[in-house]
mmCIF file of the N, C-alpha and C atoms, coordinates in Angstrom:
data_MODEL
# 
_entry.id   MODEL 
# 
loop_
_atom_site.group_PDB 
_atom_site.id 
_atom_site.type_symbol 
_atom_site.label_atom_id 
_atom_site.label_alt_id 
_atom_site.label_comp_id 
_atom_site.label_asym_id 
_atom_site.label_entity_id 
_atom_site.label_seq_id 
_atom_site.pdbx_PDB_ins_code 
_atom_site.Cartn_x 
_atom_site.Cartn_y 
_atom_site.Cartn_z 
_atom_site.occupancy 
_atom_site.B_iso_or_equiv 
_atom_site.pdbx_formal_charge 
_atom_site.auth_seq_id 
_atom_site.auth_comp_id 
_atom_site.auth_asym_id 
_atom_site.auth_atom_id 
_atom_site.pdbx_PDB_model_num 
ATOM 1   N N  . MET A 1 1  ? 0.779   -1.375 0.050   1.00 0.00 ? 1  MET A N  1 
ATOM 2   C CA . MET A 1 1  ? -0.124  0.124  -0.247  1.00 0.00 ? 1  MET A CA 1 
ATOM 3   C C  . MET A 1 1  ? 0.857   1.088  0.008   1.00 0.00 ? 1  MET A C  1 
ATOM 4   N N  . GLN A 1 2  ? 1.962   1.291  1.196   1.00 0.00 ? 2  GLN A N  1 
ATOM 5   C CA . GLN A 1 2  ? 3.038   2.589  0.813   1.00 0.00 ? 2  GLN A CA 1 
ATOM 6   C C  . GLN A 1 2  ? 3.144   2.453  -0.610  1.00 0.00 ? 2  GLN A C  1 
ATOM 7   N N  . GLY A 1 3  ? 3.889   1.938  -1.487  1.00 0.00 ? 3  GLY A N  1 
ATOM 8   C CA . GLY A 1 3  ? 4.129   2.157  -2.987  1.00 0.00 ? 3  GLY A CA 1 
ATOM 9   C C  . GLY A 1 3  ? 3.099   2.976  -3.963  1.00 0.00 ? 3  GLY A C  1 
ATOM 10  N N  . ALA A 1 4  ? 1.927   2.038  -3.502  1.00 0.00 ? 4  ALA A N  1 
ATOM 11  C CA . ALA A 1 4  ? 0.557   3.056  -4.520  1.00 0.00 ? 4  ALA A CA 1 
ATOM 12  C C  . ALA A 1 4  ? 0.665   4.765  -3.925  1.00 0.00 ? 4  ALA A C  1 
ATOM 13  N N  . ILE A 1 5  ? 0.810   4.711  -2.747  1.00 0.00 ? 5  ILE A N  1 
ATOM 14  C CA . ILE A 1 5  ? 0.733   6.125  -1.828  1.00 0.00 ? 5  ILE A CA 1 
ATOM 15  C C  . ILE A 1 5  ? 1.780   6.891  -2.681  1.00 0.00 ? 5  ILE A C  1 
ATOM 16  N N  . GLY A 1 6  ? 2.830   6.152  -2.652  1.00 0.00 ? 6  GLY A N  1 
ATOM 17  C CA . GLY A 1 6  ? 4.306   6.829  -2.829  1.00 0.00 ? 6  GLY A CA 1 
ATOM 18  C C  . GLY A 1 6  ? 3.998   6.815  -4.397  1.00 0.00 ? 6  GLY A C  1 
ATOM 19  N N  . GLU A 1 7  ? 3.757   6.200  -5.310  1.00 0.00 ? 7  GLU A N  1 
ATOM 20  C CA . GLU A 1 7  ? 3.614   6.535  -6.740  1.00 0.00 ? 7  GLU A CA 1 
ATOM 21  C C  . GLU A 1 7  ? 2.703   7.526  -7.144  1.00 0.00 ? 7  GLU A C  1 
ATOM 22  N N  . LEU A 1 8  ? 1.498   7.310  -6.279  1.00 0.00 ? 8  LEU A N  1 
ATOM 23  C CA . LEU A 1 8  ? 0.624   8.910  -6.215  1.00 0.00 ? 8  LEU A CA 1 
ATOM 24  C C  . LEU A 1 8  ? 1.294   9.987  -6.057  1.00 0.00 ? 8  LEU A C  1 
ATOM 25  N N  . HIS A 1 9  ? 1.990   10.410 -5.417  1.00 0.00 ? 9  HIS A N  1 
ATOM 26  C CA . HIS A 1 9  ? 2.806   11.317 -4.547  1.00 0.00 ? 9  HIS A CA 1 
ATOM 27  C C  . HIS A 1 9  ? 4.044   11.778 -6.200  1.00 0.00 ? 9  HIS A C  1 
ATOM 28  N N  . ASP A 1 10 ? 4.491   10.788 -6.255  1.00 0.00 ? 10 ASP A N  1 
ATOM 29  C CA . ASP A 1 10 ? 5.138   10.852 -7.520  1.00 0.00 ? 10 ASP A CA 1 
ATOM 30  C C  . ASP A 1 10 ? 4.604   11.061 -8.501  1.00 0.00 ? 10 ASP A C  1 
ATOM 31  N N  . LEU A 1 11 ? 3.209   10.679 -8.943  1.00 0.00 ? 11 LEU A N  1 
ATOM 32  C CA . LEU A 1 11 ? 3.256   11.496 -10.233 1.00 0.00 ? 11 LEU A CA 1 
ATOM 33  C C  . LEU A 1 11 ? 2.683   12.576 -10.749 1.00 0.00 ? 11 LEU A C  1 
ATOM 34  N N  . VAL A 1 12 ? 2.202   13.138 -9.978  1.00 0.00 ? 12 VAL A N  1 
ATOM 35  C CA . VAL A 1 12 ? 1.246   14.376 -9.685  1.00 0.00 ? 12 VAL A CA 1 
ATOM 36  C C  . VAL A 1 12 ? 2.078   15.956 -9.962  1.00 0.00 ? 12 VAL A C  1 
ATOM 37  N N  . ARG A 1 13 ? 3.536   15.330 -9.895  1.00 0.00 ? 13 ARG A N  1 
ATOM 38  C CA . ARG A 1 13 ? 4.746   16.643 -10.703 1.00 0.00 ? 13 ARG A CA 1 
ATOM 39  C C  . ARG A 1 13 ? 4.001   16.603 -11.985 1.00 0.00 ? 13 ARG A C  1 
ATOM 40  N N  . TYR A 1 14 ? 3.320   15.867 -12.734 1.00 0.00 ? 14 TYR A N  1 
ATOM 41  C CA . TYR A 1 14 ? 3.297   15.667 -14.264 1.00 0.00 ? 14 TYR A CA 1 
ATOM 42  C C  . TYR A 1 14 ? 2.313   16.735 -14.447 1.00 0.00 ? 14 TYR A C  1 
ATOM 43  N N  . PHE A 1 15 ? 1.512   17.057 -13.889 1.00 0.00 ? 15 PHE A N  1 
ATOM 44  C CA . PHE A 1 15 ? 0.286   17.702 -13.860 1.00 0.00 ? 15 PHE A CA 1 
ATOM 45  C C  . PHE A 1 15 ? -0.044  18.582 -13.488 1.00 0.00 ? 15 PHE A C  1 
ATOM 46  N N  . ASP A 1 16 ? -0.645  20.026 -14.035 1.00 0.00 ? 16 ASP A N  1 
ATOM 47  C CA . ASP A 1 16 ? -0.723  21.166 -13.678 1.00 0.00 ? 16 ASP A CA 1 
ATOM 48  C C  . ASP A 1 16 ? -2.067  21.960 -14.195 1.00 0.00 ? 16 ASP A C  1 
ATOM 49  N N  . PRO A 1 17 ? -2.983  22.346 -13.251 1.00 0.00 ? 17 PRO A N  1 
ATOM 50  C CA . PRO A 1 17 ? -2.842  21.971 -11.747 1.00 0.00 ? 17 PRO A CA 1 
ATOM 51  C C  . PRO A 1 17 ? -2.828  20.679 -10.934 1.00 0.00 ? 17 PRO A C  1 
ATOM 52  N N  . GLU A 1 18 ? -2.380  20.634 -9.666  1.00 0.00 ? 18 GLU A N  1 
ATOM 53  C CA . GLU A 1 18 ? -2.000  19.337 -9.037  1.00 0.00 ? 18 GLU A CA 1 
ATOM 54  C C  . GLU A 1 18 ? -3.371  18.584 -9.194  1.00 0.00 ? 18 GLU A C  1 
ATOM 55  N N  . PRO A 1 19 ? -3.256  16.981 -9.657  1.00 0.00 ? 19 PRO A N  1 
ATOM 56  C CA . PRO A 1 19 ? -4.563  16.888 -9.409  1.00 0.00 ? 19 PRO A CA 1 
ATOM 57  C C  . PRO A 1 19 ? -5.030  16.144 -7.979  1.00 0.00 ? 19 PRO A C  1 
ATOM 58  N N  . ARG A 1 20 ? -6.052  15.578 -7.688  1.00 0.00 ? 20 ARG A N  1 
ATOM 59  C CA . ARG A 1 20 ? -6.566  15.388 -6.088  1.00 0.00 ? 20 ARG A CA 1 
ATOM 60  C C  . ARG A 1 20 ? -6.202  13.960 -6.488  1.00 0.00 ? 20 ARG A C  1 
ATOM 61  N N  . ARG A 1 21 ? -5.591  13.035 -5.567  1.00 0.00 ? 21 ARG A N  1 
ATOM 62  C CA . ARG A 1 21 ? -5.301  11.835 -5.522  1.00 0.00 ? 21 ARG A CA 1 
ATOM 63  C C  . ARG A 1 21 ? -6.180  10.901 -4.893  1.00 0.00 ? 21 ARG A C  1 
ATOM 64  N N  . VAL A 1 22 ? -6.542  9.641  -5.775  1.00 0.00 ? 22 VAL A N  1 
ATOM 65  C CA . VAL A 1 22 ? -7.607  8.742  -5.215  1.00 0.00 ? 22 VAL A CA 1 
ATOM 66  C C  . VAL A 1 22 ? -7.057  7.857  -5.106  1.00 0.00 ? 22 VAL A C  1 
ATOM 67  N N  . LEU A 1 23 ? -7.137  6.659  -4.689  1.00 0.00 ? 23 LEU A N  1 
ATOM 68  C CA . LEU A 1 23 ? -7.177  5.337  -4.556  1.00 0.00 ? 23 LEU A CA 1 
ATOM 69  C C  . LEU A 1 23 ? -8.243  4.252  -4.086  1.00 0.00 ? 23 LEU A C  1 
ATOM 70  N N  . LEU A 1 24 ? -8.060  3.770  -5.195  1.00 0.00 ? 24 LEU A N  1 
ATOM 71  C CA . LEU A 1 24 ? -9.263  2.615  -5.271  1.00 0.00 ? 24 LEU A CA 1 
ATOM 72  C C  . LEU A 1 24 ? -8.895  1.110  -4.313  1.00 0.00 ? 24 LEU A C  1 
ATOM 73  N N  . LEU A 1 25 ? -9.703  1.027  -3.820  1.00 0.00 ? 25 LEU A N  1 
ATOM 74  C CA . LEU A 1 25 ? -9.593  -0.438 -3.366  1.00 0.00 ? 25 LEU A CA 1 
ATOM 75  C C  . LEU A 1 25 ? -10.363 -1.352 -3.165  1.00 0.00 ? 25 LEU A C  1 
ATOM 76  N N  . PRO A 1 26 ? -10.031 -2.616 -2.994  1.00 0.00 ? 26 PRO A N  1 
ATOM 77  C CA . PRO A 1 26 ? -11.214 -4.134 -3.207  1.00 0.00 ? 26 PRO A CA 1 
ATOM 78  C C  . PRO A 1 26 ? -11.998 -4.007 -1.879  1.00 0.00 ? 26 PRO A C  1 
ATOM 79  N N  . SER A 1 27 ? -11.894 -3.200 -1.221  1.00 0.00 ? 27 SER A N  1 
ATOM 80  C CA . SER A 1 27 ? -12.515 -3.382 0.349   1.00 0.00 ? 27 SER A CA 1 
ATOM 81  C C  . SER A 1 27 ? -12.886 -2.420 1.360   1.00 0.00 ? 27 SER A C  1 
ATOM 82  N N  . PRO A 1 28 ? -13.026 -1.703 2.370   1.00 0.00 ? 28 PRO A N  1 
ATOM 83  C CA . PRO A 1 28 ? -13.123 -0.508 3.288   1.00 0.00 ? 28 PRO A CA 1 
ATOM 84  C C  . PRO A 1 28 ? -11.823 -0.702 3.858   1.00 0.00 ? 28 PRO A C  1 
ATOM 85  N N  . PRO A 1 29 ? -10.998 0.372  3.948   1.00 0.00 ? 29 PRO A N  1 
ATOM 86  C CA . PRO A 1 29 ? -9.966  0.215  4.574   1.00 0.00 ? 29 PRO A CA 1 
ATOM 87  C C  . PRO A 1 29 ? -10.170 0.322  6.151   1.00 0.00 ? 29 PRO A C  1 
ATOM 88  N N  . GLY A 1 30 ? -8.777  -0.525 6.655   1.00 0.00 ? 30 GLY A N  1 
ATOM 89  C CA . GLY A 1 30 ? -9.446  -0.598 8.350   1.00 0.00 ? 30 GLY A CA 1 
ATOM 90  C C  . GLY A 1 30 ? -8.560  0.874  8.907   1.00 0.00 ? 30 GLY A C  1 
ATOM 91  N N  . SER A 1 31 ? -8.770  1.381  9.989   1.00 0.00 ? 31 SER A N  1 
ATOM 92  C CA . SER A 1 31 ? -8.728  2.372  10.424  1.00 0.00 ? 31 SER A CA 1 
ATOM 93  C C  . SER A 1 31 ? -6.952  3.119  10.267  1.00 0.00 ? 31 SER A C  1 
ATOM 94  N N  . ASP A 1 32 ? -6.453  1.573  10.590  1.00 0.00 ? 32 ASP A N  1 
ATOM 95  C CA . ASP A 1 32 ? -4.695  2.692  10.171  1.00 0.00 ? 32 ASP A CA 1 
ATOM 96  C C  . ASP A 1 32 ? -4.863  3.051  8.644   1.00 0.00 ? 32 ASP A C  1 
ATOM 97  N N  . LEU A 1 33 ? -4.943  1.994  8.140   1.00 0.00 ? 33 LEU A N  1 
ATOM 98  C CA . LEU A 1 33 ? -5.113  2.613  6.410   1.00 0.00 ? 33 LEU A CA 1 
ATOM 99  C C  . LEU A 1 33 ? -5.743  3.932  6.398   1.00 0.00 ? 33 LEU A C  1 
ATOM 100 N N  . MET A 1 34 ? -7.143  3.712  6.696   1.00 0.00 ? 34 MET A N  1 
ATOM 101 C CA . MET A 1 34 ? -7.751  5.259  6.536   1.00 0.00 ? 34 MET A CA 1 
ATOM 102 C C  . MET A 1 34 ? -7.073  6.360  7.540   1.00 0.00 ? 34 MET A C  1 
ATOM 103 N N  . GLU A 1 35 ? -6.218  6.235  8.294   1.00 0.00 ? 35 GLU A N  1 
ATOM 104 C CA . GLU A 1 35 ? -5.835  7.468  9.134   1.00 0.00 ? 35 GLU A CA 1 
ATOM 105 C C  . GLU A 1 35 ? -4.356  7.932  8.336   1.00 0.00 ? 35 GLU A C  1 
ATOM 106 N N  . LEU A 1 36 ? -3.665  6.784  7.956   1.00 0.00 ? 36 LEU A N  1 
ATOM 107 C CA . LEU A 1 36 ? -2.541  6.786  6.595   1.00 0.00 ? 36 LEU A CA 1 
ATOM 108 C C  . LEU A 1 36 ? -2.955  7.754  5.716   1.00 0.00 ? 36 LEU A C  1 
ATOM 109 N N  . LEU A 1 37 ? -3.708  7.511  4.917   1.00 0.00 ? 37 LEU A N  1 
ATOM 110 C CA . LEU A 1 37 ? -4.428  7.969  3.685   1.00 0.00 ? 37 LEU A CA 1 
ATOM 111 C C  . LEU A 1 37 ? -4.820  9.407  3.675   1.00 0.00 ? 37 LEU A C  1 
ATOM 112 N N  . LEU A 1 38 ? -5.617  9.466  4.350   1.00 0.00 ? 38 LEU A N  1 
ATOM 113 C CA . LEU A 1 38 ? -5.994  11.200 5.000   1.00 0.00 ? 38 LEU A CA 1 
ATOM 114 C C  . LEU A 1 38 ? -4.594  12.066 5.075   1.00 0.00 ? 38 LEU A C  1 
ATOM 115 N N  . ARG A 1 39 ? -4.328  11.560 6.271   1.00 0.00 ? 39 ARG A N  1 
ATOM 116 C CA . ARG A 1 39 ? -2.657  12.125 6.680   1.00 0.00 ? 39 ARG A CA 1 
ATOM 117 C C  . ARG A 1 39 ? -2.263  12.762 5.389   1.00 0.00 ? 39 ARG A C  1 
ATOM 118 N N  . GLN A 1 40 ? -2.114  11.633 4.509   1.00 0.00 ? 40 GLN A N  1 
ATOM 119 C CA . GLN A 1 40 ? -1.595  11.515 3.005   1.00 0.00 ? 40 GLN A CA 1 
ATOM 120 C C  . GLN A 1 40 ? -1.933  12.239 2.611   1.00 0.00 ? 40 GLN A C  1 
ATOM 121 N N  . GLN A 1 41 ? -3.158  13.386 2.478   1.00 0.00 ? 41 GLN A N  1 
ATOM 122 C CA . GLN A 1 41 ? -4.472  13.624 1.628   1.00 0.00 ? 41 GLN A CA 1 
ATOM 123 C C  . GLN A 1 41 ? -4.791  12.863 0.430   1.00 0.00 ? 41 GLN A C  1 
ATOM 124 N N  . VAL A 1 42 ? -4.785  11.617 0.419   1.00 0.00 ? 42 VAL A N  1 
ATOM 125 C CA . VAL A 1 42 ? -5.813  10.612 -0.399  1.00 0.00 ? 42 VAL A CA 1 
ATOM 126 C C  . VAL A 1 42 ? -6.740  10.478 -0.124  1.00 0.00 ? 42 VAL A C  1 
ATOM 127 N N  . THR A 1 43 ? -7.967  10.156 -1.126  1.00 0.00 ? 43 THR A N  1 
ATOM 128 C CA . THR A 1 43 ? -8.965  10.193 -0.504  1.00 0.00 ? 43 THR A CA 1 
ATOM 129 C C  . THR A 1 43 ? -9.177  8.699  -0.916  1.00 0.00 ? 43 THR A C  1 
ATOM 130 N N  . ALA A 1 44 ? -9.972  7.731  -0.040  1.00 0.00 ? 44 ALA A N  1 
ATOM 131 C CA . ALA A 1 44 ? -10.187 6.215  -0.558  1.00 0.00 ? 44 ALA A CA 1 
ATOM 132 C C  . ALA A 1 44 ? -11.452 6.164  -0.638  1.00 0.00 ? 44 ALA A C  1 
ATOM 133 N N  . MET A 1 45 ? -11.239 5.079  -1.522  1.00 0.00 ? 45 MET A N  1 
ATOM 134 C CA . MET A 1 45 ? -12.475 4.714  -2.709  1.00 0.00 ? 45 MET A CA 1 
ATOM 135 C C  . MET A 1 45 ? -12.950 3.125  -2.686  1.00 0.00 ? 45 MET A C  1 
ATOM 136 N N  . TRP A 1 46 ? -14.002 2.612  -2.199  1.00 0.00 ? 46 TRP A N  1 
ATOM 137 C CA . TRP A 1 46 ? -14.111 0.836  -2.527  1.00 0.00 ? 46 TRP A CA 1 
ATOM 138 C C  . TRP A 1 46 ? -15.431 0.806  -2.774  1.00 0.00 ? 46 TRP A C  1 
ATOM 139 N N  . LEU A 1 47 ? -15.630 -0.176 -3.538  1.00 0.00 ? 47 LEU A N  1 
ATOM 140 C CA . LEU A 1 47 ? -17.315 -0.558 -3.639  1.00 0.00 ? 47 LEU A CA 1 
ATOM 141 C C  . LEU A 1 47 ? -17.713 -0.856 -2.637  1.00 0.00 ? 47 LEU A C  1 
ATOM 142 N N  . SER A 1 48 ? -19.266 -0.675 -2.095  1.00 0.00 ? 48 SER A N  1 
ATOM 143 C CA . SER A 1 48 ? -19.983 -0.286 -1.538  1.00 0.00 ? 48 SER A CA 1 
ATOM 144 C C  . SER A 1 48 ? -21.419 -1.185 -1.865  1.00 0.00 ? 48 SER A C  1 
ATOM 145 N N  . GLY A 1 49 ? -21.651 -1.342 -3.008  1.00 0.00 ? 49 GLY A N  1 
ATOM 146 C CA . GLY A 1 49 ? -22.738 -2.510 -3.632  1.00 0.00 ? 49 GLY A CA 1 
ATOM 147 C C  . GLY A 1 49 ? -22.593 -2.354 -5.128  1.00 0.00 ? 49 GLY A C  1 
ATOM 148 N N  . PRO A 1 50 ? -23.916 -2.908 -5.916  1.00 0.00 ? 50 PRO A N  1 
ATOM 149 C CA . PRO A 1 50 ? -23.714 -2.666 -7.005  1.00 0.00 ? 50 PRO A CA 1 
ATOM 150 C C  . PRO A 1 50 ? -23.922 -1.319 -7.870  1.00 0.00 ? 50 PRO A C  1 
ATOM 151 N N  . ARG A 1 51 ? -22.614 -1.212 -8.121  1.00 0.00 ? 51 ARG A N  1 
ATOM 152 C CA . ARG A 1 51 ? -22.707 0.387  -9.354  1.00 0.00 ? 51 ARG A CA 1 
ATOM 153 C C  . ARG A 1 51 ? -22.767 1.502  -8.609  1.00 0.00 ? 51 ARG A C  1 
ATOM 154 N N  . GLU A 1 52 ? -21.679 1.021  -6.689  1.00 0.00 ? 52 GLU A N  1 
ATOM 155 C CA . GLU A 1 52 ? -21.466 2.171  -5.958  1.00 0.00 ? 52 GLU A CA 1 
ATOM 156 C C  . GLU A 1 52 ? -20.420 2.310  -5.443  1.00 0.00 ? 52 GLU A C  1 
ATOM 157 N N  . PHE A 1 53 ? -20.023 2.757  -5.318  1.00 0.00 ? 53 PHE A N  1 
ATOM 158 C CA . PHE A 1 53 ? -18.630 3.367  -4.116  1.00 0.00 ? 53 PHE A CA 1 
ATOM 159 C C  . PHE A 1 53 ? -18.846 4.139  -2.979  1.00 0.00 ? 53 PHE A C  1 
ATOM 160 N N  . ALA A 1 54 ? -17.848 3.943  -1.956  1.00 0.00 ? 54 ALA A N  1 
ATOM 161 C CA . ALA A 1 54 ? -18.570 4.819  -0.725  1.00 0.00 ? 54 ALA A CA 1 
ATOM 162 C C  . ALA A 1 54 ? -16.923 5.503  -1.403  1.00 0.00 ? 54 ALA A C  1 
ATOM 163 N N  . ARG A 1 55 ? -16.536 6.630  -0.302  1.00 0.00 ? 55 ARG A N  1 
ATOM 164 C CA . ARG A 1 55 ? -15.418 7.007  -0.587  1.00 0.00 ? 55 ARG A CA 1 
ATOM 165 C C  . ARG A 1 55 ? -15.186 8.200  1.036   1.00 0.00 ? 55 ARG A C  1 
ATOM 166 N N  . ALA A 1 56 ? -14.052 8.152  1.215   1.00 0.00 ? 56 ALA A N  1 
ATOM 167 C CA . ALA A 1 56 ? -12.990 9.152  2.499   1.00 0.00 ? 56 ALA A CA 1 
ATOM 168 C C  . ALA A 1 56 ? -12.366 10.032 1.682   1.00 0.00 ? 56 ALA A C  1 
ATOM 169 N N  . GLU A 1 57 ? -12.708 11.482 2.356   1.00 0.00 ? 57 GLU A N  1 
ATOM 170 C CA . GLU A 1 57 ? -12.150 12.165 1.500   1.00 0.00 ? 57 GLU A CA 1 
ATOM 171 C C  . GLU A 1 57 ? -11.528 12.975 2.548   1.00 0.00 ? 57 GLU A C  1 
ATOM 172 N N  . PRO A 1 58 ? -9.871  13.212 2.753   1.00 0.00 ? 58 PRO A N  1 
ATOM 173 C CA . PRO A 1 58 ? -9.204  14.310 3.703   1.00 0.00 ? 58 PRO A CA 1 
ATOM 174 C C  . PRO A 1 58 ? -9.662  15.462 3.539   1.00 0.00 ? 58 PRO A C  1 
ATOM 175 N N  . PRO A 1 59 ? -9.477  16.404 4.737   1.00 0.00 ? 59 PRO A N  1 
ATOM 176 C CA . PRO A 1 59 ? -10.586 17.295 5.284   1.00 0.00 ? 59 PRO A CA 1 
ATOM 177 C C  . PRO A 1 59 ? -9.725  18.401 4.280   1.00 0.00 ? 59 PRO A C  1 
ATOM 178 N N  . VAL A 1 60 ? -10.009 19.524 3.952   1.00 0.00 ? 60 VAL A N  1 
ATOM 179 C CA . VAL A 1 60 ? -9.875  20.548 3.050   1.00 0.00 ? 60 VAL A CA 1 
ATOM 180 C C  . VAL A 1 60 ? -8.800  21.302 3.444   1.00 0.00 ? 60 VAL A C  1 
# 
């Protein structure tokens, strides 16, 4: 997971303006991972139902 977060942070340097970072997960993240993602300004998204996604976004 840390590799994916690092990759997101590395790729944003190619965009202007800087895009939001979003990580698609196979299931809801645990509390430790959620805390890490939010601290790193990464939005977490996961499948919550048929054709539906849930998300947790970092504070603005």
